[in-house]
PQR file with spaces between the fields and no chain letter, atoms N, CA, C, O and H, PARSE charges and radii, in Angstrom:
ATOM       1  N    UNK     1      11.666   -5.685   -1.676 -0.4000 1.5000
ATOM       2  CA   UNK     1      11.987   -5.901   -0.290 -0.0000 2.0000
ATOM       3  C    UNK     1      11.279   -4.864    0.588  0.5500 1.7000
ATOM       4  O    UNK     1      10.831   -5.181    1.691 -0.5500 1.4000
ATOM       5  N    UNK     2      11.181   -3.635    0.100 -0.4000 1.5000
ATOM       6  CA   UNK     2      10.495   -2.592    0.857 -0.0000 2.0000
ATOM       7  C    UNK     2       9.014   -2.922    1.032  0.5500 1.7000
ATOM       8  O    UNK     2       8.418   -2.622    2.067 -0.5500 1.4000
ATOM       9  H    UNK     2      11.545   -3.378   -0.796  0.4000 1.0000
ATOM      10  N    UNK     3       8.422   -3.551   -0.005 -0.4000 1.5000
ATOM      11  CA   UNK     3       7.015   -3.930    0.090 -0.0000 2.0000
ATOM      12  C    UNK     3       6.823   -4.945    1.205  0.5500 1.7000
ATOM      13  O    UNK     3       5.835   -4.889    1.937 -0.5500 1.4000
ATOM      14  H    UNK     3       8.907   -3.795   -0.846  0.4000 1.0000
ATOM      15  N    UNK     4       7.762   -5.870    1.334 -0.4000 1.5000
ATOM      16  CA   UNK     4       7.660   -6.873    2.403 -0.0000 2.0000
ATOM      17  C    UNK     4       7.753   -6.219    3.775  0.5500 1.7000
ATOM      18  O    UNK     4       6.986   -6.542    4.682 -0.5500 1.4000
ATOM      19  H    UNK     4       8.564   -5.916    0.739  0.4000 1.0000
ATOM      20  N    UNK     5       8.709   -5.289    3.918 -0.4000 1.5000
ATOM      21  CA   UNK     5       8.846   -4.614    5.206 -0.0000 2.0000
ATOM      22  C    UNK     5       7.603   -3.794    5.528  0.5500 1.7000
ATOM      23  O    UNK     5       7.155   -3.760    6.674 -0.5500 1.4000
ATOM      24  H    UNK     5       9.332   -5.026    3.181  0.4000 1.0000
ATOM      25  N    UNK     6       7.046   -3.132    4.510 -0.4000 1.5000
ATOM      26  CA   UNK     6       5.819   -2.366    4.729 -0.0000 2.0000
ATOM      27  C    UNK     6       4.694   -3.289    5.165  0.5500 1.7000
ATOM      28  O    UNK     6       3.962   -2.976    6.104 -0.5500 1.4000
ATOM      29  H    UNK     6       7.410   -3.160    3.579  0.4000 1.0000
ATOM      30  N    UNK     7       4.547   -4.432    4.486 -0.4000 1.5000
ATOM      31  CA   UNK     7       3.480   -5.372    4.815 -0.0000 2.0000
ATOM      32  C    UNK     7       3.641   -5.912    6.236  0.5500 1.7000
ATOM      33  O    UNK     7       2.668   -6.017    6.982 -0.5500 1.4000
ATOM      34  H    UNK     7       5.141   -4.687    3.723  0.4000 1.0000
ATOM      35  N    UNK     8       4.869   -6.251    6.601 -0.4000 1.5000
ATOM      36  CA   UNK     8       5.102   -6.758    7.960 -0.0000 2.0000
ATOM      37  C    UNK     8       4.832   -5.689    9.006  0.5500 1.7000
ATOM      38  O    UNK     8       4.242   -5.971   10.050 -0.5500 1.4000
ATOM      39  H    UNK     8       5.660   -6.166    5.995  0.4000 1.0000
ATOM      40  N    UNK     9       5.258   -4.473    8.732 -0.4000 1.5000
ATOM      41  CA   UNK     9       5.039   -3.382    9.682 -0.0000 2.0000
ATOM      42  C    UNK     9       3.550   -3.066    9.808  0.5500 1.7000
ATOM      43  O    UNK     9       3.057   -2.828   10.911 -0.5500 1.4000
ATOM      44  H    UNK     9       5.736   -4.244    7.885  0.4000 1.0000
ATOM      45  N    UNK    10       2.836   -3.063    8.690 -0.4000 1.5000
ATOM      46  CA   UNK    10       1.395   -2.799    8.725 -0.0000 2.0000
ATOM      47  C    UNK    10       0.668   -3.904    9.488  0.5500 1.7000
ATOM      48  O    UNK    10      -0.237   -3.630   10.277 -0.5500 1.4000
ATOM      49  H    UNK    10       3.236   -3.257    7.794  0.4000 1.0000
ATOM      50  N    UNK    11       1.068   -5.154    9.250 -0.4000 1.5000
ATOM      51  CA   UNK    11       0.451   -6.279    9.956 -0.0000 2.0000
ATOM      52  C    UNK    11       0.732   -6.194   11.453  0.5500 1.7000
ATOM      53  O    UNK    11      -0.157   -6.425   12.273 -0.5500 1.4000
ATOM      54  H    UNK    11       1.803   -5.377    8.610  0.4000 1.0000
ATOM      55  N    UNK    12       1.963   -5.866   11.800 -0.4000 1.5000
ATOM      56  CA   UNK    12       2.342   -5.748   13.197 -0.0000 2.0000
ATOM      57  C    UNK    12       1.551   -4.636   13.887  0.5500 1.7000
ATOM      58  O    UNK    12       1.032   -4.830   14.986 -0.5500 1.4000
ATOM      59  H    UNK    12       2.685   -5.678   11.134  0.4000 1.0000
ATOM      60  N    UNK    13       1.461   -3.476   13.243 -0.4000 1.5000
ATOM      61  CA   UNK    13       0.703   -2.368   13.827 -0.0000 2.0000
ATOM      62  C    UNK    13      -0.771   -2.729   13.995  0.5500 1.7000
ATOM      63  O    UNK    13      -1.389   -2.420   15.014 -0.5500 1.4000
ATOM      64  H    UNK    13       1.883   -3.318   12.350  0.4000 1.0000
ATOM      65  N    UNK    14      -1.322   -3.390   12.976 -0.4000 1.5000
ATOM      66  CA   UNK    14      -2.727   -3.793   13.056 -0.0000 2.0000
ATOM      67  C    UNK    14      -2.983   -4.791   14.162  0.5500 1.7000
ATOM      68  O    UNK    14      -3.976   -4.684   14.881 -0.5500 1.4000
ATOM      69  H    UNK    14      -0.821   -3.641   12.148  0.4000 1.0000
ATOM      70  N    UNK    15      -2.091   -5.766   14.307 -0.4000 1.5000
ATOM      71  CA   UNK    15      -2.281   -6.760   15.358 -0.0000 2.0000
ATOM      72  C    UNK    15      -2.106   -6.157   16.752  0.5500 1.7000
ATOM      73  O    UNK    15      -2.754   -6.596   17.703 -0.5500 1.4000
ATOM      74  H    UNK    15      -1.283   -5.852   13.723  0.4000 1.0000
ATOM      75  N    UNK    16      -1.241   -5.162   16.876 -0.4000 1.5000
ATOM      76  CA   UNK    16      -1.113   -4.470   18.162 -0.0000 2.0000
ATOM      77  C    UNK    16      -2.419   -3.770   18.521  0.5500 1.7000
ATOM      78  O    UNK    16      -2.823   -3.767   19.684 -0.5500 1.4000
ATOM      79  H    UNK    16      -0.715   -4.806   16.104  0.4000 1.0000
ATOM      80  N    UNK    17      -3.081   -3.177   17.527 -0.4000 1.5000
ATOM      81  CA   UNK    17      -4.381   -2.549   17.770 -0.0000 2.0000
ATOM      82  C    UNK    17      -5.411   -3.594   18.187  0.5500 1.7000
ATOM      83  O    UNK    17      -6.248   -3.339   19.052 -0.5500 1.4000
ATOM      84  H    UNK    17      -2.753   -3.180   16.582  0.4000 1.0000
ATOM      85  N    UNK    18      -5.344   -4.778   17.564 -0.4000 1.5000
ATOM      86  CA   UNK    18      -6.273   -5.857   17.911 -0.0000 2.0000
ATOM      87  C    UNK    18      -6.064   -6.261   19.366  0.5500 1.7000
ATOM      88  O    UNK    18      -7.023   -6.358   20.133 -0.5500 1.4000
ATOM      89  H    UNK    18      -4.663   -4.986   16.861  0.4000 1.0000
ATOM      90  N    UNK    19      -4.808   -6.497   19.744 -0.4000 1.5000
ATOM      91  CA   UNK    19      -4.529   -6.933   21.121 -0.0000 2.0000
ATOM      92  C    UNK    19      -4.908   -5.870   22.147  0.5500 1.7000
ATOM      93  O    UNK    19      -5.394   -6.202   23.228 -0.5500 1.4000
ATOM      94  H    UNK    19      -4.030   -6.418   19.121  0.4000 1.0000
ATOM      95  N    UNK    20      -4.694   -4.614   21.826 -0.4000 1.5000
ATOM      96  CA   UNK    20      -5.031   -3.540   22.757 -0.0000 2.0000
ATOM      97  C    UNK    20      -6.540   -3.365   22.911  0.5500 1.7000
ATOM      98  O    UNK    20      -7.014   -2.924   23.958 -0.5500 1.4000
ATOM      99  H    UNK    20      -4.299   -4.344   20.948  0.4000 1.0000
ATOM     100  N    UNK    21      -7.296   -3.712   21.863 -0.4000 1.5000
ATOM     101  CA   UNK    21      -8.744   -3.483   21.875 -0.0000 2.0000
ATOM     102  C    UNK    21      -9.552   -4.774   21.900  0.5500 1.7000
ATOM     103  O    UNK    21     -10.730   -4.767   21.543 -0.5500 1.4000
ATOM     104  H    UNK    21      -6.911   -4.070   21.012  0.4000 1.0000
ATOM     105  N    UNK    22      -8.942   -5.879   22.315 -0.4000 1.5000
ATOM     106  CA   UNK    22      -9.629   -7.172   22.300 -0.0000 2.0000
ATOM     107  C    UNK    22     -10.880   -7.149   23.192  0.5500 1.7000
ATOM     108  O    UNK    22     -11.835   -7.883   22.940 -0.5500 1.4000
ATOM     109  H    UNK    22      -7.985   -5.884   22.605  0.4000 1.0000
ATOM     110  N    UNK    23     -10.871   -6.332   24.203 -0.4000 1.5000
ATOM     111  CA   UNK    23     -12.026   -6.228   25.097 -0.0000 2.0000
ATOM     112  C    UNK    23     -13.223   -5.546   24.459  0.5500 1.7000
ATOM     113  O    UNK    23     -14.336   -5.652   24.973 -0.5500 1.4000
ATOM     114  H    UNK    23     -10.094   -5.736   24.408  0.4000 1.0000
ATOM     115  N    UNK    24     -13.017   -4.853   23.359 -0.4000 1.5000
ATOM     116  CA   UNK    24     -14.105   -4.147   22.683 -0.0000 2.0000
ATOM     117  C    UNK    24     -14.849   -5.028   21.674  0.5500 1.7000
ATOM     118  O    UNK    24     -15.865   -4.607   21.121 -0.5500 1.4000
ATOM     119  H    UNK    24     -12.112   -4.767   22.942  0.4000 1.0000
ATOM     120  N    UNK    25     -14.350   -6.248   21.430 -0.4000 1.5000
ATOM     121  CA   UNK    25     -15.011   -7.142   20.467 -0.0000 2.0000
ATOM     122  C    UNK    25     -16.327   -7.637   21.028  0.5500 1.7000
ATOM     123  O    UNK    25     -16.412   -8.036   22.189 -0.5500 1.4000
ATOM     124  H    UNK    25     -13.525   -6.590   21.880  0.4000 1.0000
ATOM     125  N    UNK    26     -17.361   -7.607   20.185 -0.4000 1.5000
ATOM     126  CA   UNK    26     -18.697   -8.083   20.568 -0.0000 2.0000
ATOM     127  C    UNK    26     -19.130   -9.171   19.591  0.5500 1.7000
ATOM     128  O    UNK    26     -19.126   -8.959   18.378 -0.5500 1.4000
ATOM     129  H    UNK    26     -17.292   -7.283   19.241  0.4000 1.0000
ATOM     130  N    UNK    27     -19.503  -10.337   20.118 -0.4000 1.5000
ATOM     131  CA   UNK    27     -19.919  -11.468   19.275 -0.0000 2.0000
ATOM     132  C    UNK    27     -21.126  -11.141   18.406  0.5500 1.7000
ATOM     133  O    UNK    27     -21.226  -11.616   17.274 -0.5500 1.4000
ATOM     134  H    UNK    27     -19.506  -10.510   21.103  0.4000 1.0000
ATOM     135  N    UNK    28     -22.024  -10.350   18.919 -0.4000 1.5000
ATOM     136  CA   UNK    28     -23.266  -10.092   18.188 -0.0000 2.0000
ATOM     137  C    UNK    28     -23.073   -9.130   17.006  0.5500 1.7000
ATOM     138  O    UNK    28     -23.999   -8.949   16.215 -0.5500 1.4000
ATOM     139  H    UNK    28     -21.943   -9.965   19.839  0.4000 1.0000
ATOM     140  N    UNK    29     -21.901   -8.515   16.869 -0.4000 1.5000
ATOM     141  CA   UNK    29     -21.652   -7.561   15.783 -0.0000 2.0000
ATOM     142  C    UNK    29     -20.971   -8.199   14.576  0.5500 1.7000
ATOM     143  O    UNK    29     -20.876   -7.560   13.529 -0.5500 1.4000
ATOM     144  H    UNK    29     -21.148   -8.662   17.511  0.4000 1.0000
ATOM     145  N    UNK    30     -20.500   -9.427   14.687 -0.4000 1.5000
ATOM     146  CA   UNK    30     -19.851  -10.094   13.560 -0.0000 2.0000
ATOM     147  C    UNK    30     -18.867  -11.131   14.036  0.5500 1.7000
ATOM     148  O    UNK    30     -18.728  -11.385   15.233 -0.5500 1.4000
ATOM     149  H    UNK    30     -20.578   -9.947   15.538  0.4000 1.0000
ATOM     150  N    UNK    31     -18.177  -11.735   13.063 -0.4000 1.5000
ATOM     151  CA   UNK    31     -17.220  -12.774   13.417 -0.0000 2.0000
ATOM     152  C    UNK    31     -15.895  -12.159   13.874  0.5500 1.7000
ATOM     153  O    UNK    31     -15.559  -11.025   13.531 -0.5500 1.4000
ATOM     154  H    UNK    31     -18.290  -11.529   12.091  0.4000 1.0000
ATOM     155  N    UNK    32     -15.176  -12.929   14.642 -0.4000 1.5000
ATOM     156  CA   UNK    32     -13.891  -12.482   15.165 -0.0000 2.0000
ATOM     157  C    UNK    32     -12.900  -12.254   14.034  0.5500 1.7000
ATOM     158  O    UNK    32     -12.139  -11.287   14.057 -0.5500 1.4000
ATOM     159  H    UNK    32     -15.449  -13.849   14.920  0.4000 1.0000
ATOM     160  N    UNK    33     -12.909  -13.147   13.038 -0.4000 1.5000
ATOM     161  CA   UNK    33     -12.005  -13.021   11.891 -0.0000 2.0000
ATOM     162  C    UNK    33     -12.244  -11.698   11.155  0.5500 1.7000
ATOM     163  O    UNK    33     -11.295  -10.975   10.851 -0.5500 1.4000
ATOM     164  H    UNK    33     -13.528  -13.932   13.019  0.4000 1.0000
ATOM     165  N    UNK    34     -13.500  -11.386   10.874 -0.4000 1.5000
ATOM     166  CA   UNK    34     -13.818  -10.145   10.160 -0.0000 2.0000
ATOM     167  C    UNK    34     -13.432   -8.915   10.974  0.5500 1.7000
ATOM     168  O    UNK    34     -13.003   -7.905   10.416 -0.5500 1.4000
ATOM     169  H    UNK    34     -14.271  -11.973   11.121  0.4000 1.0000
ATOM     170  N    UNK    35     -13.584   -9.000   12.279 -0.4000 1.5000
ATOM     171  CA   UNK    35     -13.211   -7.885   13.150 -0.0000 2.0000
ATOM     172  C    UNK    35     -11.705   -7.632   13.055  0.5500 1.7000
ATOM     173  O    UNK    35     -11.268   -6.491   12.906 -0.5500 1.4000
ATOM     174  H    UNK    35     -13.933   -9.820   12.732  0.4000 1.0000
ATOM     175  N    UNK    36     -10.912   -8.713   13.142 -0.4000 1.5000
ATOM     176  CA   UNK    36      -9.452   -8.585   13.031 -0.0000 2.0000
ATOM     177  C    UNK    36      -9.074   -8.082   11.641  0.5500 1.7000
ATOM     178  O    UNK    36      -8.249   -7.178   11.510 -0.5500 1.4000
ATOM     179  H    UNK    36     -11.266   -9.640   13.262  0.4000 1.0000
ATOM     180  N    UNK    37      -9.675   -8.665   10.602 -0.4000 1.5000
ATOM     181  CA   UNK    37      -9.367   -8.281    9.227 -0.0000 2.0000
ATOM     182  C    UNK    37      -9.606   -6.787    9.004  0.5500 1.7000
ATOM     183  O    UNK    37      -8.791   -6.106    8.381 -0.5500 1.4000
ATOM     184  H    UNK    37     -10.345   -9.399   10.709  0.4000 1.0000
ATOM     185  N    UNK    38     -10.717   -6.293    9.514 -0.4000 1.5000
ATOM     186  CA   UNK    38     -11.056   -4.883    9.341 -0.0000 2.0000
ATOM     187  C    UNK    38     -10.046   -3.978   10.038  0.5500 1.7000
ATOM     188  O    UNK    38      -9.632   -2.965    9.475 -0.5500 1.4000
ATOM     189  H    UNK    38     -11.379   -6.846   10.021  0.4000 1.0000
ATOM     190  N    UNK    39      -9.657   -4.326   11.229 -0.4000 1.5000
ATOM     191  CA   UNK    39      -8.690   -3.507   11.973 -0.0000 2.0000
ATOM     192  C    UNK    39      -7.333   -3.495   11.268  0.5500 1.7000
ATOM     193  O    UNK    39      -6.728   -2.434   11.112 -0.5500 1.4000
ATOM     194  H    UNK    39      -9.994   -5.150   11.686  0.4000 1.0000
ATOM     195  N    UNK    40      -6.855   -4.655   10.844 -0.4000 1.5000
ATOM     196  CA   UNK    40      -5.548   -4.728   10.182 -0.0000 2.0000
ATOM     197  C    UNK    40      -5.597   -4.004    8.840  0.5500 1.7000
ATOM     198  O    UNK    40      -4.658   -3.285    8.498 -0.5500 1.4000
ATOM     199  H    UNK    40      -7.347   -5.517   10.971  0.4000 1.0000
ATOM     200  N    UNK    41      -6.663   -4.178    8.080 -0.4000 1.5000
ATOM     201  CA   UNK    41      -6.808   -3.498    6.786 -0.0000 2.0000
ATOM     202  C    UNK    41      -6.820   -1.984    6.965  0.5500 1.7000
ATOM     203  O    UNK    41      -6.119   -1.267    6.250 -0.5500 1.4000
ATOM     204  H    UNK    41      -7.426   -4.762    8.358  0.4000 1.0000
ATOM     205  N    UNK    42      -7.611   -1.498    7.914 -0.4000 1.5000
ATOM     206  CA   UNK    42      -7.684   -0.049    8.140 -0.0000 2.0000
ATOM     207  C    UNK    42      -6.360    0.501    8.645  0.5500 1.7000
ATOM     208  O    UNK    42      -5.992    1.630    8.318 -0.5500 1.4000
ATOM     209  H    UNK    42      -8.180   -2.080    8.494  0.4000 1.0000
ATOM     210  N    UNK    43      -5.652   -0.273    9.428 -0.4000 1.5000
ATOM     211  CA   UNK    43      -4.339    0.143    9.906 -0.0000 2.0000
ATOM     212  C    UNK    43      -3.367    0.296    8.742  0.5500 1.7000
ATOM     213  O    UNK    43      -2.597    1.255    8.696 -0.5500 1.4000
ATOM     214  H    UNK    43      -5.951   -1.189    9.694  0.4000 1.0000
ATOM     215  N    UNK    44      -3.402   -0.643    7.806 -0.4000 1.5000
ATOM     216  CA   UNK    44      -2.530   -0.566    6.621 -0.0000 2.0000
ATOM     217  C    UNK    44      -2.912    0.621    5.746  0.5500 1.7000
ATOM     218  O    UNK    44      -2.036    1.311    5.226 -0.5500 1.4000
ATOM     219  H    UNK    44      -4.028   -1.422    7.844  0.4000 1.0000
ATOM     220  N    UNK    45      -4.204    0.865    5.576 -0.4000 1.5000
ATOM     221  CA   UNK    45      -4.643    2.009    4.776 -0.0000 2.0000
ATOM     222  C    UNK    45      -4.234    3.334    5.420  0.5500 1.7000
ATOM     223  O    UNK    45      -3.842    4.272    4.726 -0.5500 1.4000
ATOM     224  H    UNK    45      -4.916    0.304    5.998  0.4000 1.0000
ATOM     225  N    UNK    46      -4.328    3.404    6.740 -0.4000 1.5000
ATOM     226  CA   UNK    46      -3.877    4.613    7.442 -0.0000 2.0000
ATOM     227  C    UNK    46      -2.383    4.834    7.230  0.5500 1.7000
ATOM     228  O    UNK    46      -1.939    5.966    7.041 -0.5500 1.4000
ATOM     229  H    UNK    46      -4.647    2.642    7.304  0.4000 1.0000
ATOM     230  N    UNK    47      -1.619    3.762    7.262 -0.4000 1.5000
ATOM     231  CA   UNK    47      -0.171    3.854    7.056 -0.0000 2.0000
ATOM     232  C    UNK    47       0.133    4.329    5.631  0.5500 1.7000
ATOM     233  O    UNK    47       1.059    5.115    5.428 -0.5500 1.4000
ATOM     234  H    UNK    47      -1.980    2.842    7.416  0.4000 1.0000
ATOM     235  N    UNK    48      -0.633    3.863    4.652 -0.4000 1.5000
ATOM     236  CA   UNK    48      -0.433    4.301    3.267 -0.0000 2.0000
ATOM     237  C    UNK    48      -0.736    5.792    3.101  0.5500 1.7000
ATOM     238  O    UNK    48      -0.083    6.477    2.314 -0.5500 1.4000
ATOM     239  H    UNK    48      -1.385    3.224    4.817  0.4000 1.0000
ATOM     240  N    UNK    49      -1.715    6.286    3.836 -0.4000 1.5000
ATOM     241  CA   UNK    49      -2.067    7.702    3.740 -0.0000 2.0000
ATOM     242  C    UNK    49      -0.939    8.597    4.231  0.5500 1.7000
ATOM     243  O    UNK    49      -0.818    9.742    3.795 -0.5500 1.4000
ATOM     244  H    UNK    49      -2.246    5.729    4.475  0.4000 1.0000
ATOM     245  N    UNK    50      -0.118    8.084    5.132 -0.4000 1.5000
ATOM     246  CA   UNK    50       0.963    8.889    5.694 -0.0000 2.0000
ATOM     247  C    UNK    50       2.186    8.959    4.791  0.5500 1.7000
ATOM     248  O    UNK    50       3.052    9.812    4.988 -0.5500 1.4000
ATOM     249  H    UNK    50      -0.216    7.154    5.487  0.4000 1.0000
ATOM     250  N    UNK    51       2.267    8.071    3.801 -0.4000 1.5000
ATOM     251  CA   UNK    51       3.406    8.076    2.886 -0.0000 2.0000
ATOM     252  C    UNK    51       3.236    9.227    1.904  0.5500 1.7000
ATOM     253  O    UNK    51       2.181    9.387    1.290 -0.5500 1.4000
ATOM     254  H    UNK    51       1.563    7.378    3.641  0.4000 1.0000
ATOM     255  N    UNK    52       4.282   10.021    1.768 -0.4000 1.5000
ATOM     256  CA   UNK    52       4.234   11.152    0.851 -0.0000 2.0000
ATOM     257  C    UNK    52       4.801   10.723   -0.496  0.5500 1.7000
ATOM     258  O    UNK    52       5.983   10.401   -0.614 -0.5500 1.4000
ATOM     259  H    UNK    52       5.138    9.891    2.268  0.4000 1.0000
ATOM     260  N    UNK    53       3.947   10.726   -1.500 -0.4000 1.5000
ATOM     261  CA   UNK    53       4.367   10.370   -2.842 -0.0000 2.0000
ATOM     262  C    UNK    53       4.780   11.636   -3.587  0.5500 1.7000
ATOM     263  O    UNK    53       4.189   12.695   -3.373 -0.5500 1.4000
ATOM     264  H    UNK    53       2.987   10.988   -1.404  0.4000 1.0000
ATOM     265  N    UNK    54       5.778   11.544   -4.452 -0.4000 1.5000
ATOM     266  CA   UNK    54       6.160   12.726   -5.228 -0.0000 2.0000
ATOM     267  C    UNK    54       5.022   13.116   -6.176  0.5500 1.7000
ATOM     268  O    UNK    54       4.274   12.252   -6.635 -0.5500 1.4000
ATOM     269  H    UNK    54       6.258   10.684   -4.626  0.4000 1.0000
ATOM     270  N    UNK    55       4.892   14.387   -6.464 -0.4000 1.5000
ATOM     271  CA   UNK    55       3.801   14.798   -7.361 -0.0000 2.0000
ATOM     272  C    UNK    55       4.001   14.212   -8.759  0.5500 1.7000
ATOM     273  O    UNK    55       5.136   14.021   -9.195 -0.5500 1.4000
ATOM     274  H    UNK    55       5.500   15.089   -6.092  0.4000 1.0000
ATOM     275  N    UNK    56       2.917   13.930   -9.452 -0.4000 1.5000
ATOM     276  CA   UNK    56       3.051   13.362  -10.792 -0.0000 2.0000
ATOM     277  C    UNK    56       3.680   14.367  -11.755  0.5500 1.7000
ATOM     278  O    UNK    56       3.504   15.576  -11.603 -0.5500 1.4000
ATOM     279  H    UNK    56       1.995   14.085   -9.098  0.4000 1.0000
ATOM     280  N    UNK    57       4.401   13.867  -12.730 -0.4000 1.5000
ATOM     281  CA   UNK    57       5.058   14.727  -13.710 -0.0000 2.0000
ATOM     282  C    UNK    57       4.255   14.739  -15.002  0.5500 1.7000
ATOM     283  O    UNK    57       3.566   13.777  -15.343 -0.5500 1.4000
ATOM     284  H    UNK    57       4.543   12.885  -12.854  0.4000 1.0000
ATOM     285  N    UNK    58       4.363   15.844  -15.702 -0.4000 1.5000
ATOM     286  CA   UNK    58       3.706   15.976  -16.996 -0.0000 2.0000
ATOM     287  C    UNK    58       4.492   15.211  -18.051  0.5500 1.7000
ATOM     288  O    UNK    58       5.711   15.074  -17.939 -0.5500 1.4000
ATOM     289  H    UNK    58       4.922   16.626  -15.426  0.4000 1.0000
ATOM     290  N    UNK    59       3.821   14.723  -19.050 -0.4000 1.5000
ATOM     291  CA   UNK    59       4.500   14.004  -20.121 -0.0000 2.0000
ATOM     292  C    UNK    59       5.452   14.915  -20.885  0.5500 1.7000
ATOM     293  O    UNK    59       6.443   14.443  -21.443 -0.5500 1.4000
ATOM     294  H    UNK    59       2.832   14.834  -19.141  0.4000 1.0000
ATOM     295  N    UNK    60       5.163   16.215  -20.915 -0.4000 1.5000
ATOM     296  CA   UNK    60       6.030   17.141  -21.647 -0.0000 2.0000
ATOM     297  C    UNK    60       7.434   17.197  -21.029  0.5500 1.7000
ATOM     298  O    UNK    60       8.395   17.544  -21.717 -0.5500 1.4000
ATOM     299  H    UNK    60       4.358   16.597  -20.462  0.4000 1.0000
ATOM     300  N    UNK    61       7.559   16.863  -19.754 -0.4000 1.5000
ATOM     301  CA   UNK    61       8.861   16.858  -19.102 -0.0000 2.0000
ATOM     302  C    UNK    61       9.756   15.740  -19.645  0.5500 1.7000
ATOM     303  O    UNK    61      10.981   15.837  -19.577 -0.5500 1.4000
ATOM     304  H    UNK    61       6.779   16.581  -19.195  0.4000 1.0000
ATOM     305  N    UNK    62       9.152   14.695  -20.174 -0.4000 1.5000
ATOM     306  CA   UNK    62       9.905   13.565  -20.689 -0.0000 2.0000
ATOM     307  C    UNK    62      10.057   13.621  -22.209  0.5500 1.7000
ATOM     308  O    UNK    62      10.659   12.730  -22.809 -0.5500 1.4000
ATOM     309  H    UNK    62       8.157   14.617  -20.229  0.4000 1.0000
ATOM     310  N    UNK    63       9.515   14.659  -22.826 -0.4000 1.5000
ATOM     311  CA   UNK    63       9.486   14.736  -24.278 -0.0000 2.0000
ATOM     312  C    UNK    63      10.879   14.690  -24.902  0.5500 1.7000
ATOM     313  O    UNK    63      11.080   14.036  -25.925 -0.5500 1.4000
ATOM     314  H    UNK    63       9.026   15.383  -22.339  0.4000 1.0000
ATOM     315  N    UNK    64      11.838   15.381  -24.290 -0.4000 1.5000
ATOM     316  CA   UNK    64      13.176   15.396  -24.879 -0.0000 2.0000
ATOM     317  C    UNK    64      13.867   14.037  -24.785  0.5500 1.7000
ATOM     318  O    UNK    64      14.812   13.777  -25.530 -0.5500 1.4000
ATOM     319  H    UNK    64      11.674   15.912  -23.459  0.4000 1.0000
ATOM     320  N    UNK    65      13.421   13.187  -23.901 -0.4000 1.5000
ATOM     321  CA   UNK    65      14.031   11.875  -23.749 -0.0000 2.0000
ATOM     322  C    UNK    65      13.499   10.875  -24.784  0.5500 1.7000
ATOM     323  O    UNK    65      14.114    9.837  -25.027 -0.5500 1.4000
ATOM     324  H    UNK    65      12.654   13.399  -23.296  0.4000 1.0000
ATOM     325  N    UNK    66      12.370   11.196  -25.380 -0.4000 1.5000
ATOM     326  CA   UNK    66      11.766   10.298  -26.360 -0.0000 2.0000
ATOM     327  C    UNK    66      12.450   10.538  -27.709  0.5500 1.7000
ATOM     328  O    UNK    66      12.541   11.673  -28.177 -0.5500 1.4000
ATOM     329  H    UNK    66      11.870   12.039  -25.183  0.4000 1.0000
ATOM     330  N    UNK    67      12.917    9.481  -28.310 -0.4000 1.5000
ATOM     331  CA   UNK    67      13.574    9.600  -29.609 -0.0000 2.0000
ATOM     332  C    UNK    67      12.692    8.996  -30.678  0.5500 1.7000
ATOM     333  O    UNK    67      11.847    8.148  -30.395 -0.5500 1.4000
ATOM     334  H    UNK    67      12.843    8.559  -27.930  0.4000 1.0000
ATOM     335  N    UNK    68      12.890    9.432  -31.893 -0.4000 1.5000
ATOM     336  CA   UNK    68      12.111    8.921  -33.013 -0.0000 2.0000
ATOM     337  C    UNK    68      12.822    7.769  -33.714  0.5500 1.7000
ATOM     338  O    UNK    68      12.300    7.224  -34.686 -0.5500 1.4000
ATOM     339  H    UNK    68      13.577   10.122  -32.123  0.4000 1.0000
ATOM     340  N    UNK    69      13.998    7.394  -33.238 -0.4000 1.5000
ATOM     341  CA   UNK    69      14.730    6.303  -33.863 -0.0000 2.0000
ATOM     342  C    UNK    69      13.988    4.987  -33.672  0.5500 1.7000
ATOM     343  O    UNK    69      13.423    4.711  -32.614 -0.5500 1.4000
ATOM     344  H    UNK    69      14.422    7.837  -32.448  0.4000 1.0000
ATOM     345  N    UNK    70      14.009    4.204  -34.708 -0.4000 1.5000
ATOM     346  CA   UNK    70      13.366    2.905  -34.662 -0.0000 2.0000
ATOM     347  C    UNK    70      14.440    1.845  -34.409  0.5500 1.7000
ATOM     348  O    UNK    70      15.259    1.601  -35.296 -0.5500 1.4000
ATOM     349  H    UNK    70      14.468    4.428  -35.568  0.4000 1.0000
ATOM     350  N    UNK    71      14.471    1.216  -33.254 -0.4000 1.5000
ATOM     351  CA   UNK    71      15.518    0.246  -32.955 -0.0000 2.0000
ATOM     352  C    UNK    71      15.449   -1.002  -33.838  0.5500 1.7000
ATOM     353  O    UNK    71      16.436   -1.729  -33.952 -0.5500 1.4000
ATOM     354  H    UNK    71      13.806    1.415  -32.534  0.4000 1.0000
ATOM     355  N    UNK    72      14.310   -1.256  -34.456 -0.4000 1.5000
ATOM     356  CA   UNK    72      14.159   -2.436  -35.309 -0.0000 2.0000
ATOM     357  C    UNK    72      14.807   -2.245  -36.684  0.5500 1.7000
ATOM     358  O    UNK    72      15.060   -3.220  -37.391 -0.5500 1.4000
ATOM     359  H    UNK    72      13.508   -0.666  -34.363  0.4000 1.0000
ATOM     360  N    UNK    73      15.077   -0.978  -37.066 -0.4000 1.5000
ATOM     361  CA   UNK    73      15.711   -0.722  -38.368 -0.0000 2.0000
ATOM     362  C    UNK    73      17.088   -1.344  -38.451  0.5500 1.7000
ATOM     363  O    UNK    73      17.495   -1.802  -39.519 -0.5500 1.4000
ATOM     364  H    UNK    73      14.871   -0.186  -36.491  0.4000 1.0000
ATOM     365  N    UNK    74      17.803   -1.368  -37.362 -0.4000 1.5000
ATOM     366  CA   UNK    74      19.153   -1.936  -37.390 -0.0000 2.0000
ATOM     367  C    UNK    74      19.131   -3.444  -37.609  0.5500 1.7000
ATOM     368  O    UNK    74      20.152   -4.021  -37.983 -0.5500 1.4000
ATOM     369  H    UNK    74      17.472   -0.995  -36.495  0.4000 1.0000
ATOM     370  N    UNK    75      18.024   -4.078  -37.391 -0.4000 1.5000
ATOM     371  CA   UNK    75      17.908   -5.515  -37.586 -0.0000 2.0000
ATOM     372  C    UNK    75      17.688   -5.878  -39.053  0.5500 1.7000
ATOM     373  O    UNK    75      17.882   -7.030  -39.441 -0.5500 1.4000
ATOM     374  H    UNK    75      17.195   -3.609  -37.087  0.4000 1.0000
ATOM     375  N    UNK    76      17.284   -4.901  -39.871 -0.4000 1.5000
ATOM     376  CA   UNK    76      16.982   -5.179  -41.282 -0.0000 2.0000
ATOM     377  C    UNK    76      18.183   -5.491  -42.070  0.5500 1.7000
ATOM     378  O    UNK    76      18.085   -5.746  -43.270 -0.5500 1.4000
ATOM     379  H    UNK    76      17.126   -3.965  -39.555  0.4000 1.0000
């Protein structure tokens, strides 16, 4: 559900940039569709850059959680 909200928010922000800058579009530089696509894509990428992801963890931190028990042995 969060992915959907992020996608909608990114699309909304990108389209607002398109509407605000519609006067800057030039026919001789490319198609209108590609111009919109580029603005919306870059807007979404900028939004992703602002999200703070937790630092990656080392595998050694999870070592104690790994067990050597074989769950298939109980099926024998």
